[in-house]
VEXDREN-2710 file (C-alpha; in Angstrom, 1 decimal):
% VEXDREN-2710
k/r/px/py/pz
1/UNK/-6.3/22.7/-5.3
2/UNK/-3.4/21.8/-7.3
3/UNK/-3.2/21.6/-10.5
4/UNK/-2.4/18.4/-11.8
5/UNK/-1.3/19.3/-15.2
6/UNK/1.4/21.4/-13.4
7/UNK/2.5/18.6/-11.2
8/UNK/2.8/16.6/-14.2
9/UNK/6.1/18.8/-15.0
10/UNK/7.8/17.6/-11.7
11/UNK/8.2/13.5/-13.0
12/UNK/10.5/13.4/-15.7
13/UNK/9.3/9.7/-16.7
14/UNK/5.6/11.2/-17.8
15/UNK/7.4/12.8/-20.6
16/UNK/8.7/9.6/-22.4
17/UNK/7.1/8.3/-25.7
18/UNK/5.6/4.6/-25.9
19/UNK/5.2/3.1/-29.4
20/UNK/5.3/6.5/-30.8
21/UNK/3.0/7.4/-28.4
22/UNK/3.3/9.9/-25.2
23/UNK/2.9/7.6/-21.9
24/UNK/-0.4/7.4/-20.0
25/UNK/0.4/6.1/-16.5
26/UNK/-2.5/4.5/-15.2
27/UNK/-0.4/2.1/-13.0
28/UNK/0.1/3.8/-10.2
29/UNK/-1.5/1.1/-7.9
30/UNK/1.4/-1.1/-8.5
31/UNK/4.1/1.8/-8.4
32/UNK/3.7/5.4/-8.7
33/UNK/6.0/7.8/-10.5
34/UNK/8.8/9.8/-8.7
35/UNK/8.6/13.4/-8.8
36/UNK/12.0/15.5/-9.1
37/UNK/12.4/16.1/-5.7
38/UNK/12.7/12.0/-4.5
39/UNK/15.2/11.5/-7.3
40/UNK/17.3/14.3/-6.1
41/UNK/17.3/13.6/-2.4
42/UNK/18.4/10.0/-3.2
43/UNK/21.1/11.2/-5.5
44/UNK/22.5/14.1/-3.2
45/UNK/22.6/11.3/-0.2
46/UNK/24.8/9.0/-2.3
47/UNK/26.8/11.8/-4.0
48/UNK/27.4/13.7/-0.4
49/UNK/26.7/11.8/2.8
50/UNK/26.8/7.7/2.0
51/UNK/27.8/5.9/4.9
52/UNK/26.5/3.1/7.6
53/UNK/24.4/4.4/10.0
54/UNK/24.7/3.9/13.9
55/UNK/28.1/2.7/13.5
56/UNK/30.6/5.1/12.3
57/UNK/32.4/7.5/14.7
58/UNK/32.8/9.9/11.5
59/UNK/31.4/12.7/9.9
60/UNK/29.6/10.7/7.1
61/UNK/28.2/8.3/9.6
62/UNK/26.8/11.0/11.3
63/UNK/25.2/12.9/8.8
64/UNK/23.9/9.6/7.3
65/UNK/22.4/8.4/10.9
66/UNK/20.3/12.0/11.7
67/UNK/19.2/11.7/7.8
68/UNK/18.2/8.5/8.6
69/UNK/16.4/9.4/12.0
70/UNK/15.1/12.4/10.4
71/UNK/13.1/10.8/8.0
72/UNK/11.4/8.4/10.6
73/UNK/10.4/11.5/12.4
74/UNK/8.9/12.8/9.4
75/UNK/7.0/9.4/8.5
76/UNK/5.8/9.5/12.3
77/UNK/4.8/13.0/12.1
78/UNK/2.9/12.4/8.5
79/UNK/0.8/9.4/10.4
80/UNK/0.5/10.9/13.5
81/UNK/2.3/8.5/15.6
82/UNK/6.0/8.5/17.5
83/UNK/9.3/8.4/16.1
84/UNK/10.1/4.9/18.1
85/UNK/6.8/3.5/16.9
86/UNK/7.7/3.4/13.3
87/UNK/9.9/0.6/11.8
88/UNK/11.7/1.0/8.6
89/UNK/11.0/-2.2/6.2
90/UNK/11.4/-3.0/2.3
91/UNK/7.2/-2.5/1.6
92/UNK/4.0/-3.0/3.2
93/UNK/4.2/-7.0/2.4
94/UNK/7.8/-7.6/4.6
95/UNK/6.0/-5.1/7.4
96/UNK/2.8/-7.6/7.2
97/UNK/5.2/-10.9/7.6
98/UNK/6.7/-9.3/10.6
99/UNK/3.6/-8.8/12.4
100/UNK/2.7/-12.0/11.3
101/UNK/5.9/-14.1/12.2
102/UNK/7.3/-11.5/15.3
103/UNK/3.4/-11.0/16.7
104/UNK/1.7/-14.4/15.3
105/UNK/3.9/-17.0/16.2
106/UNK/4.0/-15.9/19.8
107/UNK/0.4/-14.7/20.4
108/UNK/-1.5/-17.3/18.5
109/UNK/-2.3/-20.7/19.7
110/UNK/-4.3/-24.0/18.2
111/UNK/-8.0/-22.8/17.8
112/UNK/-7.8/-19.0/17.3
113/UNK/-9.4/-17.3/14.8
114/UNK/-7.7/-15.1/12.7
115/UNK/-10.2/-12.9/10.6
116/UNK/-9.3/-11.0/7.7
117/UNK/-11.5/-10.5/4.1
118/UNK/-12.2/-11.8/0.9
119/UNK/-10.7/-8.4/-0.3
120/UNK/-7.5/-8.6/0.8
121/UNK/-4.0/-8.6/-0.9
122/UNK/-2.0/-11.6/-0.8
123/UNK/0.2/-10.2/1.6
124/UNK/-2.5/-9.5/3.9
125/UNK/-3.8/-13.0/3.4
126/UNK/-0.9/-16.1/3.0
127/UNK/1.2/-14.8/6.1
128/UNK/-2.1/-15.1/8.1
129/UNK/-2.4/-18.8/6.3
130/UNK/1.0/-19.8/6.8
131/UNK/0.9/-18.5/10.5
132/UNK/-2.3/-20.6/10.9
133/UNK/-0.5/-23.8/9.7
134/UNK/2.3/-23.3/11.9
135/UNK/0.0/-22.8/15.3
136/UNK/-3.3/-24.4/14.7
137/UNK/-4.9/-21.1/14.3
138/UNK/-7.5/-20.9/11.9
139/UNK/-8.1/-18.1/9.1
140/UNK/-11.5/-16.9/8.8
141/UNK/-12.8/-14.2/5.5
142/UNK/-14.9/-11.9/5.5
143/UNK/-17.8/-12.0/2.8
144/UNK/-17.5/-9.0/-0.3
145/UNK/-20.8/-8.4/-1.7
146/UNK/-21.5/-7.9/-5.4
147/UNK/-20.7/-4.2/-5.1
148/UNK/-17.7/-4.6/-4.2
149/UNK/-18.0/-3.7/-0.5
150/UNK/-17.4/-5.8/2.7
151/UNK/-20.2/-7.5/4.0
152/UNK/-20.7/-5.8/7.7
153/UNK/-23.6/-8.1/8.8
154/UNK/-21.0/-11.1/7.7
155/UNK/-18.1/-9.0/9.9
156/UNK/-20.3/-8.8/12.7
157/UNK/-21.0/-12.5/12.9
158/UNK/-17.6/-13.6/12.9
159/UNK/-16.7/-11.3/15.1
160/UNK/-18.8/-13.4/17.8
161/UNK/-15.9/-16.2/17.0
162/UNK/-13.7/-13.6/19.4
163/UNK/-10.9/-13.6/16.8
164/UNK/-7.2/-12.6/18.1
165/UNK/-6.9/-10.6/15.1
166/UNK/-8.4/-8.5/12.8
167/UNK/-6.3/-7.7/9.5
168/UNK/-8.2/-5.1/7.2
169/UNK/-7.1/-3.5/4.0
170/UNK/-7.9/0.4/4.1
171/UNK/-8.3/0.3/0.5
172/UNK/-8.8/-2.2/-2.2
173/UNK/-5.9/-2.3/-4.2
174/UNK/-8.4/-4.6/-6.7
175/UNK/-11.3/-2.6/-6.5
176/UNK/-10.4/1.1/-4.7
177/UNK/-12.9/0.3/-1.9
178/UNK/-12.8/2.2/0.6
179/UNK/-13.3/0.5/3.9
180/UNK/-14.5/1.7/7.7
181/UNK/-11.7/1.1/9.3
182/UNK/-12.6/3.1/11.9
183/UNK/-15.8/1.5/12.7
184/UNK/-14.1/-1.8/12.1
185/UNK/-11.2/-1.5/14.5
186/UNK/-13.5/-0.4/17.2
187/UNK/-15.5/-3.5/16.7
188/UNK/-12.7/-5.4/17.0
189/UNK/-11.3/-4.2/19.9
190/UNK/-14.5/-4.6/21.6
191/UNK/-14.2/-8.6/20.7
192/UNK/-10.7/-8.6/22.0
193/UNK/-8.9/-8.1/18.6
194/UNK/-5.8/-7.0/18.0
195/UNK/-6.2/-5.1/14.1
196/UNK/-3.7/-4.8/11.9
197/UNK/-4.2/-2.5/8.5
198/UNK/-2.8/-2.1/5.1
199/UNK/-2.5/1.0/4.3
200/UNK/-0.8/0.6/1.0
201/UNK/-3.5/2.0/-1.2
202/UNK/-4.5/4.9/1.3
203/UNK/-1.6/6.7/2.1
204/UNK/-0.8/8.3/-1.1
205/UNK/-4.5/9.4/-1.7
206/UNK/-5.5/10.7/1.9
207/UNK/-4.8/11.8/5.3
208/UNK/-3.9/9.0/7.5
209/UNK/-3.9/9.2/11.4
210/UNK/-3.1/6.1/12.9
211/UNK/-4.4/7.4/16.6
212/UNK/-7.6/8.4/15.4
213/UNK/-7.8/5.1/13.2
214/UNK/-7.2/3.3/16.8
215/UNK/-5.7/0.3/15.0
216/UNK/-2.6/-1.2/16.4
217/UNK/-0.1/-1.9/13.4
218/UNK/-0.4/-0.1/10.2
219/UNK/1.9/-0.8/7.2
220/UNK/2.5/0.7/4.1
221/UNK/5.4/1.2/0.9
222/UNK/7.3/4.1/-0.1
223/UNK/7.1/3.4/-3.9
224/UNK/3.0/3.2/-4.1
225/UNK/3.1/7.1/-2.6
226/UNK/5.7/8.8/-4.9
227/UNK/8.7/7.1/-2.9
228/UNK/11.3/5.1/-3.7
229/UNK/10.9/1.4/-4.2
230/UNK/13.0/-0.7/-1.2
231/UNK/11.3/1.2/1.7
232/UNK/8.3/0.9/3.6
233/UNK/7.0/1.6/7.3
234/UNK/5.2/-0.3/9.8
235/UNK/3.9/1.3/12.7
236/UNK/3.0/-0.5/15.7
237/UNK/1.7/0.7/19.3
238/UNK/5.2/1.2/21.2
239/UNK/3.9/-1.4/24.0
240/UNK/3.1/-3.9/21.5
241/UNK/6.3/-3.7/19.2
242/UNK/8.2/-4.1/22.8
243/UNK/6.3/-7.4/23.3
244/UNK/6.9/-8.8/20.5
245/UNK/10.0/-10.8/19.7
246/UNK/13.0/-9.6/16.6
247/UNK/11.8/-10.6/13.1
248/UNK/15.6/-10.9/11.8
249/UNK/18.3/-10.9/14.0
250/UNK/21.8/-9.7/13.5
251/UNK/23.6/-6.4/13.3
252/UNK/22.0/-3.5/14.2
253/UNK/19.2/-5.3/16.3
254/UNK/21.5/-5.9/19.5
255/UNK/22.3/-4.5/22.3
256/UNK/24.9/-7.2/23.8
257/UNK/26.2/-10.2/22.4
258/UNK/27.5/-13.2/24.5
259/UNK/28.7/-16.9/23.9
260/UNK/25.3/-18.3/25.2
261/UNK/22.9/-15.4/24.8
262/UNK/22.0/-12.3/23.2
263/UNK/19.6/-9.0/24.2
264/UNK/18.1/-6.5/21.9
265/UNK/18.1/-3.0/21.1
266/UNK/15.1/-0.8/21.8
267/UNK/12.1/-0.3/19.5
268/UNK/12.4/0.4/16.7
269/UNK/16.1/-1.0/15.8
270/UNK/15.1/-4.3/17.6
271/UNK/13.1/-4.8/14.3
272/UNK/15.4/-3.4/11.8
273/UNK/18.3/-5.9/11.6
274/UNK/21.1/-5.0/8.9
275/UNK/22.4/-2.3/7.2
276/UNK/18.8/-0.4/6.2
277/UNK/18.5/1.2/3.2
278/UNK/19.6/4.6/4.1
279/UNK/18.8/6.3/0.8
280/UNK/15.3/5.2/1.2
281/UNK/14.2/6.6/4.2
282/UNK/15.6/10.1/2.8
283/UNK/13.7/9.2/-0.5
284/UNK/10.6/8.7/1.4
285/UNK/11.1/11.7/3.5
286/UNK/11.3/14.0/0.3
287/UNK/8.1/12.1/-0.8
288/UNK/6.1/13.3/2.1
289/UNK/7.1/16.6/2.1
290/UNK/6.2/16.4/-1.9
291/UNK/2.4/15.1/-0.9
292/UNK/2.3/17.7/2.2
293/UNK/3.3/20.9/-0.1
294/UNK/0.3/19.6/-2.6
295/UNK/-1.9/18.9/0.9
296/UNK/-3.8/15.4/1.5
297/UNK/-7.1/17.4/1.7
298/UNK/-6.4/18.7/-1.9
299/UNK/-5.1/15.1/-2.9
300/UNK/-8.3/13.5/-2.2
301/UNK/-10.4/16.2/-3.7
302/UNK/-8.2/15.1/-6.9
303/UNK/-8.4/11.5/-6.8
304/UNK/-12.4/11.6/-6.1
305/UNK/-12.6/13.7/-9.2
306/UNK/-10.4/11.4/-11.5
307/UNK/-11.8/8.2/-10.1
308/UNK/-15.7/9.8/-10.7
309/UNK/-14.4/10.9/-14.1
310/UNK/-12.8/7.6/-15.1
311/UNK/-16.7/5.9/-13.8
312/UNK/-18.1/8.0/-15.9
313/UNK/-16.2/8.1/-19.2
314/UNK/-15.4/4.0/-18.9
315/UNK/-19.4/3.8/-18.3
316/UNK/-20.0/4.7/-21.5
317/UNK/-18.2/1.7/-23.6
318/UNK/-20.7/-0.6/-23.8
319/UNK/-18.4/-3.9/-23.9
320/UNK/-17.0/-2.8/-20.3
321/UNK/-18.0/-4.0/-17.0
322/UNK/-17.5/-1.6/-14.3
323/UNK/-16.4/-4.0/-11.0
324/UNK/-17.2/-2.3/-7.8
325/UNK/-19.4/0.7/-6.3
326/UNK/-19.9/3.8/-8.4
327/UNK/-19.7/5.8/-5.5
328/UNK/-16.5/8.0/-6.4
329/UNK/-16.9/9.4/-2.9
330/UNK/-16.4/5.3/-1.4
331/UNK/-13.4/4.8/-4.0
332/UNK/-9.8/5.6/-4.2
333/UNK/-6.9/5.1/-6.5
334/UNK/-8.4/3.1/-9.1
335/UNK/-11.0/1.7/-11.3
336/UNK/-11.1/-1.5/-12.4
337/UNK/-13.0/-3.5/-15.1
338/UNK/-13.5/-6.0/-17.9
339/UNK/-14.0/-6.1/-21.6
340/UNK/-17.0/-8.5/-22.2
341/UNK/-15.1/-11.3/-24.5
342/UNK/-11.6/-10.7/-24.5
343/UNK/-9.1/-11.5/-21.7
344/UNK/-7.4/-8.6/-19.3
345/UNK/-3.9/-9.4/-20.7
346/UNK/-4.8/-9.2/-24.6
347/UNK/-6.8/-5.7/-23.3
348/UNK/-3.9/-4.7/-22.0
349/UNK/-1.6/-5.4/-24.7
350/UNK/-3.2/-3.5/-27.2
351/UNK/-3.4/-0.6/-24.7
352/UNK/0.0/-0.6/-24.6
353/UNK/0.3/-0.3/-28.3
354/UNK/-0.8/3.2/-28.1
355/UNK/1.0/4.0/-24.9
356/UNK/-1.0/3.5/-22.2
357/UNK/-0.2/1.6/-19.5
358/UNK/-2.8/-0.4/-17.1
359/UNK/-2.4/-3.4/-14.8
360/UNK/-4.1/-6.7/-15.9
361/UNK/-4.4/-9.7/-13.9
362/UNK/-5.9/-10.6/-10.6
363/UNK/-3.8/-7.9/-9.0
364/UNK/-2.7/-10.2/-6.1
365/UNK/-6.2/-10.5/-4.8
366/UNK/-7.1/-14.4/-6.6
367/UNK/-9.5/-15.3/-3.6
368/UNK/-11.7/-11.3/-4.2
369/UNK/-11.6/-12.6/-8.4
370/UNK/-13.0/-15.8/-7.6
371/UNK/-15.5/-14.4/-5.5
372/UNK/-16.8/-11.8/-7.9
373/UNK/-16.7/-14.8/-10.2
374/UNK/-14.3/-13.5/-12.9
375/UNK/-10.4/-14.5/-13.2
376/UNK/-8.7/-11.4/-14.2
377/UNK/-9.7/-7.8/-14.6
378/UNK/-7.8/-4.3/-15.9
379/UNK/-7.1/-1.7/-13.4
380/UNK/-6.3/2.0/-14.0
381/UNK/-5.0/3.8/-11.5
382/UNK/-4.1/6.9/-10.7
383/UNK/-1.9/9.4/-8.7
384/UNK/-1.3/13.5/-8.2
385/UNK/-0.5/13.5/-11.9
386/UNK/-3.4/11.9/-13.7
387/UNK/-5.1/14.1/-15.5
388/UNK/-8.5/14.3/-17.7
389/UNK/-6.9/13.3/-20.8
390/UNK/-5.3/10.7/-19.4
391/UNK/-8.8/8.7/-19.0
392/UNK/-9.8/10.3/-22.3
393/UNK/-6.7/8.8/-24.1
394/UNK/-7.6/5.1/-22.0
395/UNK/-11.4/5.2/-23.7
396/UNK/-9.9/5.8/-27.3
397/UNK/-7.3/3.3/-27.3
398/UNK/-10.2/1.0/-26.2
399/UNK/-11.6/1.7/-29.3
400/UNK/-8.6/-0.6/-30.9
401/UNK/-9.6/-3.7/-28.9
402/UNK/-13.0/-3.5/-30.6
403/UNK/-11.3/-3.3/-34.0
404/UNK/-8.7/-6.3/-33.4
405/UNK/-11.7/-8.5/-31.8
406/UNK/-14.5/-7.1/-33.5
407/UNK/-16.2/-7.1/-30.1
END
């Protein structure tokens, strides 16, 4: 087990002072902080190897291309896939849109059912709504229980509609709920559906093997897993990727271009039009190697410990109502709550005045918040550098909310 107090020394930004207070960063679910090895990897690329990939017949071009492909191989190994199944994109949102438009528009027809859930981030709901609008398909949502769990009986009922696609989040960004993706995927396949999993909140906190999950697509973002912004991953089964039309067209994704038609490069290049984010790929490789150095099983143990500690400490604050379940073994990455009688944005502003950074609002999950009967919530989210003292500082800072609002 690693020592998060030692880990913190690898993250330069955690030494900052905010409003004369040492920074307590509890917004890792929105974006994680970056260790020095990631920052150094990107800088070293730009200082020593910067060139466009797949194009230049010169040393820098060869080096950049090799570094880009090495990053793809590391990503593939990390999630148990093959290099040719890994498509680099900007983020999980772009990956989901790629699946929606490159697979969905060609595969869905009027009357087809797309099954997703009330728990989804807008990135795994809005693209499917738009595809449904264009094709005449219909979006159905699996309900969420008052305990913040997907209603598995409702899921089974809606699988009887024979959906063509099931789109589910592995870990809720708003509640931290860990969903039984493997079991849900198996049931979906028996119903004849293709399955896409949003792994953006799972990949930083637990071991993921896409073949063990048996899903057809898996997406995540680099910036939530200690890597850079502007780089993300779509993993897809090779045969499905081969059958799909390109998402974007132009340079880099073509085989031959004629006056009246074009042919496409092999997967994954077929889905990587234009100049890619090579430095981002180098950065995500460094982030993965850093996570592997800590050990994903150790990271999961630390995550469960922090979530459990936060649930216990926040549960002692009488003005707070915790959202989601209380079992830390079934949650990951965050604890969400509402402060009775005070708007989430006001709470977050007061916490910031004491150097504590949290997220407030609907967390891109308006459907979920509506289902729970609330308009906004506060999310404290964690990563490998989060320590018990951060949670204690949060609880102390919440005391100022009571001083300001008298409740």
